[in-house]
N, CA, C and O atoms as a CHARMM CRD file, in Angstrom:
* protein
*
  236
    1    1 MET  N    233.71800 254.52300  88.20300 PROA 1      0.00000
    2    1 MET  CA   233.79400 253.77000  86.24100 PROA 1      0.00000
    3    1 MET  C    233.99100 251.99500  86.92800 PROA 1      0.00000
    4    1 MET  O    234.31200 251.48100  88.00000 PROA 1      0.00000
    5    2 ALA  N    233.40700 251.36600  85.01700 PROA 2      0.00000
    6    2 ALA  CA   233.41700 250.09900  85.48000 PROA 2      0.00000
    7    2 ALA  C    234.70400 249.92400  84.98800 PROA 2      0.00000
    8    2 ALA  O    235.45400 250.63400  84.31700 PROA 2      0.00000
    9    3 LYS  N    234.81400 248.43100  85.64600 PROA 3      0.00000
   10    3 LYS  CA   236.76400 247.54700  85.47900 PROA 3      0.00000
   11    3 LYS  C    236.58100 246.47000  84.29100 PROA 3      0.00000
   12    3 LYS  O    235.61000 245.76200  84.02600 PROA 3      0.00000
   13    4 ILE  N    238.01600 246.60100  83.57500 PROA 4      0.00000
   14    4 ILE  CA   237.89800 245.32400  82.88100 PROA 4      0.00000
   15    4 ILE  C    238.89000 245.20300  83.06100 PROA 4      0.00000
   16    4 ILE  O    239.71700 246.10600  83.18700 PROA 4      0.00000
   17    5 LYS  N    239.08700 243.93700  83.12700 PROA 5      0.00000
   18    5 LYS  CA   240.17800 242.83500  83.26500 PROA 5      0.00000
   19    5 LYS  C    240.64500 241.89000  81.73400 PROA 5      0.00000
   20    5 LYS  O    239.97900 241.00200  81.20300 PROA 5      0.00000
   21    6 VAL  N    241.65500 242.30100  81.40100 PROA 6      0.00000
   22    6 VAL  CA   242.65800 242.00300  80.33300 PROA 6      0.00000
   23    6 VAL  C    243.87900 240.92400  80.52500 PROA 6      0.00000
   24    6 VAL  O    244.94000 241.37500  80.95700 PROA 6      0.00000
   25    7 LYS  N    243.80000 239.68600  80.26300 PROA 7      0.00000
   26    7 LYS  CA   245.03800 238.78800  79.78000 PROA 7      0.00000
   27    7 LYS  C    245.01800 239.21400  79.10700 PROA 7      0.00000
   28    7 LYS  O    244.12100 239.76700  78.47000 PROA 7      0.00000
   29    8 GLN  N    246.98300 239.00700  78.90300 PROA 8      0.00000
   30    8 GLN  CA   247.54700 238.76200  78.25700 PROA 8      0.00000
   31    8 GLN  C    247.82500 237.33400  77.23700 PROA 8      0.00000
   32    8 GLN  O    248.17800 236.41800  77.98000 PROA 8      0.00000
   33    9 ILE  N    247.79700 237.09900  76.48400 PROA 9      0.00000
   34    9 ILE  CA   247.31700 235.20200  75.15900 PROA 9      0.00000
   35    9 ILE  C    248.34100 234.83500  74.28400 PROA 9      0.00000
   36    9 ILE  O    248.48500 233.73600  73.74700 PROA 9      0.00000
   37   10 GLY  N    249.38100 236.30400  74.12300 PROA 10     0.00000
   38   10 GLY  CA   250.22900 236.42900  72.92400 PROA 10     0.00000
   39   10 GLY  C    251.56500 236.56900  73.52100 PROA 10     0.00000
   40   10 GLY  O    251.57300 236.53200  74.75200 PROA 10     0.00000
   41   11 SER  N    252.90800 236.74900  72.82000 PROA 11     0.00000
   42   11 SER  CA   254.15500 236.76400  73.17800 PROA 11     0.00000
   43   11 SER  C    254.06500 238.43100  72.25200 PROA 11     0.00000
   44   11 SER  O    253.26000 238.63200  71.34300 PROA 11     0.00000
   45   12 PRO  N    255.22000 239.60700  72.82100 PROA 12     0.00000
   46   12 PRO  CA   255.37300 239.91800  72.25500 PROA 12     0.00000
   47   12 PRO  C    256.76700 240.20900  71.22200 PROA 12     0.00000
   48   12 PRO  O    257.13200 241.13200  70.49400 PROA 12     0.00000
   49   13 ILE  N    257.29800 238.85800  71.61800 PROA 13     0.00000
   50   13 ILE  CA   259.08200 238.62900  70.35100 PROA 13     0.00000
   51   13 ILE  C    258.17000 238.62600  68.95400 PROA 13     0.00000
   52   13 ILE  O    257.15100 238.11500  68.48900 PROA 13     0.00000
   53   14 ARG  N    259.29100 239.59200  68.59100 PROA 14     0.00000
   54   14 ARG  CA   259.25900 239.63700  66.96300 PROA 14     0.00000
   55   14 ARG  C    257.84500 240.41700  66.72200 PROA 14     0.00000
   56   14 ARG  O    257.27200 240.05900  65.69300 PROA 14     0.00000
   57   15 ARG  N    257.12400 241.50800  67.55700 PROA 15     0.00000
   58   15 ARG  CA   256.27200 241.99000  67.50300 PROA 15     0.00000
   59   15 ARG  C    256.63700 243.68700  67.39600 PROA 15     0.00000
   60   15 ARG  O    256.97600 244.16100  68.48000 PROA 15     0.00000
   61   16 PRO  N    256.62600 244.16600  66.82500 PROA 16     0.00000
   62   16 PRO  CA   256.21800 246.42800  66.90500 PROA 16     0.00000
   63   16 PRO  C    256.79200 246.41000  68.46900 PROA 16     0.00000
   64   16 PRO  O    256.24100 246.16500  69.54300 PROA 16     0.00000
   65   17 VAL  N    258.11100 246.77000  68.11400 PROA 17     0.00000
   66   17 VAL  CA   258.42400 248.64500  69.54900 PROA 17     0.00000
   67   17 VAL  C    256.62500 248.96600  69.99200 PROA 17     0.00000
   68   17 VAL  O    256.26700 248.76200  71.15200 PROA 17     0.00000
   69   18 ILE  N    256.09900 249.23100  69.43900 PROA 18     0.00000
   70   18 ILE  CA   254.39900 249.82000  69.83300 PROA 18     0.00000
   71   18 ILE  C    253.71100 248.98300  69.72200 PROA 18     0.00000
   72   18 ILE  O    252.95100 249.25700  68.79400 PROA 18     0.00000
   73   19 GLN  N    253.42900 247.80000  70.24200 PROA 19     0.00000
   74   19 GLN  CA   253.16600 247.31300  70.55700 PROA 19     0.00000
   75   19 GLN  C    253.00500 246.46000  71.52900 PROA 19     0.00000
   76   19 GLN  O    252.01700 246.13300  72.18700 PROA 19     0.00000
   77   20 ARG  N    254.95700 245.89000  71.54200 PROA 20     0.00000
   78   20 ARG  CA   255.22400 245.71900  72.74900 PROA 20     0.00000
   79   20 ARG  C    254.67400 247.56100  73.53000 PROA 20     0.00000
   80   20 ARG  O    253.54300 247.62900  74.01200 PROA 20     0.00000
   81   21 LYS  N    255.34900 248.51000  73.53900 PROA 21     0.00000
   82   21 LYS  CA   255.10200 249.23300  74.16800 PROA 21     0.00000
   83   21 LYS  C    253.53900 249.23600  74.72900 PROA 21     0.00000
   84   21 LYS  O    253.41400 249.13000  75.94900 PROA 21     0.00000
   85   22 THR  N    252.81300 249.30600  74.23900 PROA 22     0.00000
   86   22 THR  CA   251.00500 249.85600  74.21600 PROA 22     0.00000
   87   22 THR  C    251.28800 248.15900  75.00400 PROA 22     0.00000
   88   22 THR  O    252.45100 248.55500  75.07700 PROA 22     0.00000
   89   23 LEU  N    251.31900 246.73300  75.62200 PROA 23     0.00000
   90   23 LEU  CA   251.37900 246.38800  76.39800 PROA 23     0.00000
   91   23 LEU  C    251.87900 246.96900  77.49400 PROA 23     0.00000
   92   23 LEU  O    251.24900 247.18000  78.53100 PROA 23     0.00000
   93   24 ILE  N    253.34400 247.31400  77.22400 PROA 24     0.00000
   94   24 ILE  CA   253.30900 247.33400  78.80400 PROA 24     0.00000
   95   24 ILE  C    251.97500 248.80700  80.10200 PROA 24     0.00000
   96   24 ILE  O    251.75600 248.86100  81.31200 PROA 24     0.00000
   97   25 GLY  N    251.45300 249.72500  78.79200 PROA 25     0.00000
   98   25 GLY  CA   251.10400 250.70000  78.86000 PROA 25     0.00000
   99   25 GLY  C    249.67600 249.75600  80.03300 PROA 25     0.00000
  100   25 GLY  O    249.10500 249.85100  81.12000 PROA 25     0.00000
  101   26 LEU  N    249.72800 249.18800  79.20200 PROA 26     0.00000
  102   26 LEU  CA   247.77400 247.83800  80.03600 PROA 26     0.00000
  103   26 LEU  C    248.92100 247.43400  81.46400 PROA 26     0.00000
  104   26 LEU  O    248.57700 247.11600  82.60300 PROA 26     0.00000
  105   27 GLY  N    249.78400 247.52400  81.13100 PROA 27     0.00000
  106   27 GLY  CA   249.97100 246.41200  82.61000 PROA 27     0.00000
  107   27 GLY  C    250.28600 244.62800  82.70900 PROA 27     0.00000
  108   27 GLY  O    250.22400 243.84300  83.65500 PROA 27     0.00000
  109   28 LEU  N    250.69100 244.43100  81.04900 PROA 28     0.00000
  110   28 LEU  CA   250.54600 243.38700  80.05200 PROA 28     0.00000
  111   28 LEU  C    252.86700 243.53200  80.17800 PROA 28     0.00000
  112   28 LEU  O    253.58200 244.37500  79.63700 PROA 28     0.00000
  113   29 ASN  N    253.37700 242.08600  81.28100 PROA 29     0.00000
  114   29 ASN  CA   254.90100 242.21400  80.46000 PROA 29     0.00000
  115   29 ASN  C    254.75100 240.73600  79.94300 PROA 29     0.00000
  116   29 ASN  O    255.24000 240.25300  78.92200 PROA 29     0.00000
  117   30 LYS  N    254.04400 240.19700  80.79000 PROA 30     0.00000
  118   30 LYS  CA   254.64300 238.41100  80.74400 PROA 30     0.00000
  119   30 LYS  C    253.68500 237.68700  80.21300 PROA 30     0.00000
  120   30 LYS  O    252.66600 238.26500  79.83300 PROA 30     0.00000
  121   31 MET  N    253.79400 236.47000  80.09400 PROA 31     0.00000
  122   31 MET  CA   252.60100 235.37600  79.42500 PROA 31     0.00000
  123   31 MET  C    251.81400 235.31100  81.27900 PROA 31     0.00000
  124   31 MET  O    252.11400 235.21300  82.46800 PROA 31     0.00000
  125   32 HSD  N    250.30300 235.49700  80.03000 PROA 32     0.00000
  126   32 HSD  CA   248.84300 235.12500  81.43600 PROA 32     0.00000
  127   32 HSD  C    249.21000 236.23000  82.57400 PROA 32     0.00000
  128   32 HSD  O    249.54000 235.84500  83.69600 PROA 32     0.00000
  129   33 ARG  N    249.15000 237.46200  82.29000 PROA 33     0.00000
  130   33 ARG  CA   249.10100 237.60200  83.30000 PROA 33     0.00000
  131   33 ARG  C    248.13800 238.20100  83.15000 PROA 33     0.00000
  132   33 ARG  O    247.66600 238.21400  82.01300 PROA 33     0.00000
  133   34 VAL  N    247.39500 239.00200  84.31500 PROA 34     0.00000
  134   34 VAL  CA   245.73900 239.72900  84.34500 PROA 34     0.00000
  135   34 VAL  C    246.29200 240.71000  84.98300 PROA 34     0.00000
  136   34 VAL  O    247.10800 240.55600  85.89100 PROA 34     0.00000
  137   35 SER  N    245.68800 242.32900  84.34300 PROA 35     0.00000
  138   35 SER  CA   245.30900 243.83500  85.23200 PROA 35     0.00000
  139   35 SER  C    244.07000 243.65200  84.68500 PROA 35     0.00000
  140   35 SER  O    243.69400 243.13500  83.63200 PROA 35     0.00000
  141   36 GLU  N    243.20400 244.45700  86.09600 PROA 36     0.00000
  142   36 GLU  CA   242.48400 245.41400  85.85100 PROA 36     0.00000
  143   36 GLU  C    242.01100 247.11100  85.82600 PROA 36     0.00000
  144   36 GLU  O    242.02900 247.87700  86.78900 PROA 36     0.00000
  145   37 LEU  N    241.76200 247.29300  84.99100 PROA 37     0.00000
  146   37 LEU  CA   241.65100 247.74900  84.13200 PROA 37     0.00000
  147   37 LEU  C    240.63400 249.16500  84.28800 PROA 37     0.00000
  148   37 LEU  O    239.43700 248.87600  84.27600 PROA 37     0.00000
  149   38 GLU  N    240.90500 250.47100  84.41600 PROA 38     0.00000
  150   38 GLU  CA   238.69500 251.63100  83.96900 PROA 38     0.00000
  151   38 GLU  C    238.48100 250.99000  82.39200 PROA 38     0.00000
  152   38 GLU  O    239.10900 250.82800  81.34600 PROA 38     0.00000
  153   39 ASP  N    237.54800 250.81900  82.80800 PROA 39     0.00000
  154   39 ASP  CA   236.51600 250.77300  81.69500 PROA 39     0.00000
  155   39 ASP  C    236.80300 252.26900  79.74200 PROA 39     0.00000
  156   39 ASP  O    235.77900 252.54800  79.11800 PROA 39     0.00000
  157   40 THR  N    237.79400 252.70200  79.39400 PROA 40     0.00000
  158   40 THR  CA   237.79100 253.83100  78.99300 PROA 40     0.00000
  159   40 THR  C    238.30600 253.96500  77.94200 PROA 40     0.00000
  160   40 THR  O    239.30700 253.34900  77.57600 PROA 40     0.00000
  161   41 PRO  N    237.31400 255.31600  76.89200 PROA 41     0.00000
  162   41 PRO  CA   237.91300 255.11300  75.43200 PROA 41     0.00000
  163   41 PRO  C    239.36200 254.39900  75.29900 PROA 41     0.00000
  164   41 PRO  O    239.64400 253.40200  74.63400 PROA 41     0.00000
  165   42 GLU  N    240.42100 255.39900  76.33500 PROA 42     0.00000
  166   42 GLU  CA   241.43000 254.86300  75.07700 PROA 42     0.00000
  167   42 GLU  C    242.21800 253.83800  75.98500 PROA 42     0.00000
  168   42 GLU  O    243.38900 253.60800  75.68100 PROA 42     0.00000
  169   43 VAL  N    241.67100 253.22200  77.05400 PROA 43     0.00000
  170   43 VAL  CA   241.84400 251.54300  77.05700 PROA 43     0.00000
  171   43 VAL  C    240.98000 251.26300  75.79900 PROA 43     0.00000
  172   43 VAL  O    241.36000 251.53800  74.66100 PROA 43     0.00000
  173   44 ARG  N    240.24500 250.91200  75.98300 PROA 44     0.00000
  174   44 ARG  CA   239.95900 250.44100  74.96800 PROA 44     0.00000
  175   44 ARG  C    240.57200 250.42800  73.24300 PROA 44     0.00000
  176   44 ARG  O    240.58700 249.43600  72.51400 PROA 44     0.00000
  177   45 GLY  N    240.99000 251.65900  72.92500 PROA 45     0.00000
  178   45 GLY  CA   241.51200 251.79800  71.96100 PROA 45     0.00000
  179   45 GLY  C    242.76900 250.77300  72.33500 PROA 45     0.00000
  180   45 GLY  O    242.77300 249.54200  72.33200 PROA 45     0.00000
  181   46 MET  N    243.53700 251.44900  72.56900 PROA 46     0.00000
  182   46 MET  CA   244.84300 250.16100  73.77100 PROA 46     0.00000
  183   46 MET  C    244.68700 248.84300  73.04900 PROA 46     0.00000
  184   46 MET  O    245.28000 248.39700  72.06700 PROA 46     0.00000
  185   47 ILE  N    243.72400 248.34000  73.80800 PROA 47     0.00000
  186   47 ILE  CA   243.50700 247.55100  72.78700 PROA 47     0.00000
  187   47 ILE  C    242.65300 246.56800  72.06100 PROA 47     0.00000
  188   47 ILE  O    242.31000 245.40000  72.24400 PROA 47     0.00000
  189   48 ASN  N    242.45900 247.42100  71.23600 PROA 48     0.00000
  190   48 ASN  CA   242.19700 247.09700  69.84600 PROA 48     0.00000
  191   48 ASN  C    242.97200 247.65300  69.34000 PROA 48     0.00000
  192   48 ASN  O    242.58500 248.18200  68.29800 PROA 48     0.00000
  193   49 LYS  N    244.31300 247.86100  69.67700 PROA 49     0.00000
  194   49 LYS  CA   245.68800 247.92700  68.89600 PROA 49     0.00000
  195   49 LYS  C    246.55300 246.56500  68.58500 PROA 49     0.00000
  196   49 LYS  O    247.10300 246.27200  67.52300 PROA 49     0.00000
  197   50 VAL  N    246.51100 245.69200  70.01100 PROA 50     0.00000
  198   50 VAL  CA   247.01000 244.51400  70.63000 PROA 50     0.00000
  199   50 VAL  C    245.97900 243.75300  70.68200 PROA 50     0.00000
  200   50 VAL  O    246.26400 242.94200  71.56200 PROA 50     0.00000
  201   51 HSD  N    244.55400 243.41200  70.13200 PROA 51     0.00000
  202   51 HSD  CA   243.72200 242.12700  70.43100 PROA 51     0.00000
  203   51 HSD  C    244.19800 241.33200  69.61000 PROA 51     0.00000
  204   51 HSD  O    243.35700 241.25400  68.71500 PROA 51     0.00000
  205   52 HSD  N    245.18300 240.58900  69.33700 PROA 52     0.00000
  206   52 HSD  CA   245.56100 239.99900  69.04100 PROA 52     0.00000
  207   52 HSD  C    246.43400 239.05500  70.03500 PROA 52     0.00000
  208   52 HSD  O    246.70000 237.85300  70.06800 PROA 52     0.00000
  209   53 LEU  N    246.70600 240.03600  70.72300 PROA 53     0.00000
  210   53 LEU  CA   247.44800 239.73300  72.04800 PROA 53     0.00000
  211   53 LEU  C    246.65600 239.42900  73.01900 PROA 53     0.00000
  212   53 LEU  O    246.30300 238.26700  73.22400 PROA 53     0.00000
  213   54 VAL  N    246.36200 240.20900  73.57600 PROA 54     0.00000
  214   54 VAL  CA   245.08200 239.84200  74.75300 PROA 54     0.00000
  215   54 VAL  C    244.44300 239.55100  74.90600 PROA 54     0.00000
  216   54 VAL  O    244.49900 238.54800  74.19600 PROA 54     0.00000
  217   55 GLU  N    243.10400 239.49200  75.60000 PROA 55     0.00000
  218   55 GLU  CA   242.09000 238.44600  75.85900 PROA 55     0.00000
  219   55 GLU  C    241.56400 239.06400  77.47800 PROA 55     0.00000
  220   55 GLU  O    241.94200 238.95300  78.64400 PROA 55     0.00000
  221   56 VAL  N    239.91900 240.11100  76.34300 PROA 56     0.00000
  222   56 VAL  CA   238.76600 240.15600  77.71400 PROA 56     0.00000
  223   56 VAL  C    238.20700 238.95200  79.03100 PROA 56     0.00000
  224   56 VAL  O    237.35100 238.08600  79.21100 PROA 56     0.00000
  225   57 VAL  N    238.94900 239.38100  79.48000 PROA 57     0.00000
  226   57 VAL  CA   238.63400 237.79300  80.66300 PROA 57     0.00000
  227   57 VAL  C    237.54900 238.60200  81.08800 PROA 57     0.00000
  228   57 VAL  O    237.00300 238.94700  80.04000 PROA 57     0.00000
  229   58 GLY  N    236.75000 239.24200  82.33400 PROA 58     0.00000
  230   58 GLY  CA   235.74800 239.83400  82.81100 PROA 58     0.00000
  231   58 GLY  C    235.19700 241.62800  82.56100 PROA 58     0.00000
  232   58 GLY  O    236.05100 242.50700  82.45000 PROA 58     0.00000
  233   59 GLU  N    234.09300 241.86600  82.51600 PROA 59     0.00000
  234   59 GLU  CA   234.31100 243.28200  81.86100 PROA 59     0.00000
  235   59 GLU  C    233.32600 244.01800  82.90800 PROA 59     0.00000
  236   59 GLU  O    233.13400 245.23100  82.82500 PROA 59     0.00000
């Protein structure tokens, strides 16, 4: 499967708990950290939930 790189660009401070847990599920818990994940529908859905806190670096 294809890989997708996701970078955290927003802080989880003052965000709902579910968004914080989604970031942790994506492997992101600190600013400017990059995580490489499998490109699956589940991962795409998680990215859509926190699209304002992350950016897709490369596909």
